[in-house]
C-alpha positions as CSV (number, residue, x, y, z in Angstrom):
1,M,307.2,-7.2,-10.5
2,N,304.5,-4.6,-12.2
3,L,303.6,-1.8,-9.8
4,T,300.9,-0.3,-12.4
5,S,298.5,-3.1,-12.5
6,P,296.8,-2.0,-9.2
7,F,296.4,1.5,-10.2
8,R,295.0,0.6,-13.3
9,A,292.5,-1.5,-11.7
10,A,291.5,1.5,-9.2
11,A,291.0,3.5,-12.5
12,L,289.1,0.7,-14.5
13,S,286.6,0.5,-11.6
14,L,286.3,4.0,-10.9
15,L,285.6,4.5,-14.9
16,L,283.1,2.1,-14.8
17,G,281.1,3.2,-11.9
18,G,281.2,6.9,-13.2
19,A,279.7,5.4,-16.6
20,I,276.7,3.4,-14.7
21,L,276.1,6.6,-12.9
22,A,275.9,8.8,-16.2
23,L,274.0,6.3,-18.0
24,A,271.1,6.0,-14.9
25,P,267.8,8.0,-15.2
26,P,267.4,10.7,-13.2
27,A,265.4,9.9,-10.1
28,L,261.7,11.6,-9.9
29,S,260.5,12.9,-6.7
30,E,257.2,13.6,-5.2
31,V,256.2,15.4,-1.9
32,R,253.3,14.3,-0.2
33,F,252.1,16.5,2.7
34,G,249.7,14.2,5.1
35,P,247.2,15.7,7.8
36,N,248.4,17.9,10.5
37,V,251.8,19.1,8.6
38,R,252.7,22.7,9.6
39,V,255.2,25.0,7.8
40,G,256.1,28.3,10.5
41,G,252.8,27.4,12.0
42,H,250.6,27.6,8.7
43,D,248.8,24.8,7.8
44,F,250.0,22.8,4.5
45,S,248.0,19.7,5.3
46,N,247.3,17.5,2.4
47,R,249.3,19.1,-0.4
48,T,251.5,17.2,-3.3
49,Y,254.5,19.1,-4.9
50,D,256.4,17.6,-7.6
51,R,258.6,18.8,-10.8
52,R,255.7,20.5,-12.2
53,N,254.0,22.0,-9.2
54,R,256.4,23.0,-6.3
55,A,256.3,25.5,-3.5
56,V,258.4,28.5,-2.5
57,I,257.9,29.5,1.3
58,R,259.4,32.3,2.7
59,L,258.8,32.9,6.5
60,Y,259.5,36.2,8.2
61,D,259.3,37.5,11.4
62,R,257.6,40.8,10.8
63,Q,254.2,41.2,8.2
64,P,255.4,40.7,4.6
65,R,255.0,43.3,1.9
66,R,252.8,40.7,-0.3
67,A,251.3,38.7,2.8
68,G,250.1,35.0,1.4
69,C,250.5,32.7,-1.3
70,A,249.9,32.8,-5.0
71,W,250.5,30.7,-8.2
72,R,252.7,31.3,-10.7
73,A,253.7,30.4,-14.1
74,D,257.9,29.2,-13.4
75,G,259.3,29.5,-17.0
76,R,259.7,25.7,-17.4
77,G,256.3,24.9,-18.1
78,G,255.6,24.5,-14.8
79,R,253.9,26.0,-11.8
80,V,255.2,26.9,-8.7
81,Q,253.1,28.5,-5.5
82,I,254.9,31.5,-3.8
83,C,254.2,32.1,-0.2
84,H,254.7,34.8,1.8
85,L,254.2,34.1,5.2
86,R,254.5,35.6,8.6
87,R,255.8,32.9,11.2
88,K,253.4,32.3,13.8
89,R,254.9,32.0,17.7
């Protein structure tokens, strides 16, 4: 009776599964906000973000130092929209 064959089969299937995942191309994602989209009470309707154009939205309970949104370079060839917004109640 060979007790190592089930363990070898499991190890081989894990190895093959890992190889398939390693060779798969990375997933690309894009977020498209439609009409009537609100973040913290602020209107973010009809905006598109992907890996080249992304957003960082920070919500505050009080008035932030640098209120508003600004586009900045992210250092990787893309742009990032940084928003410091006061949460609307």
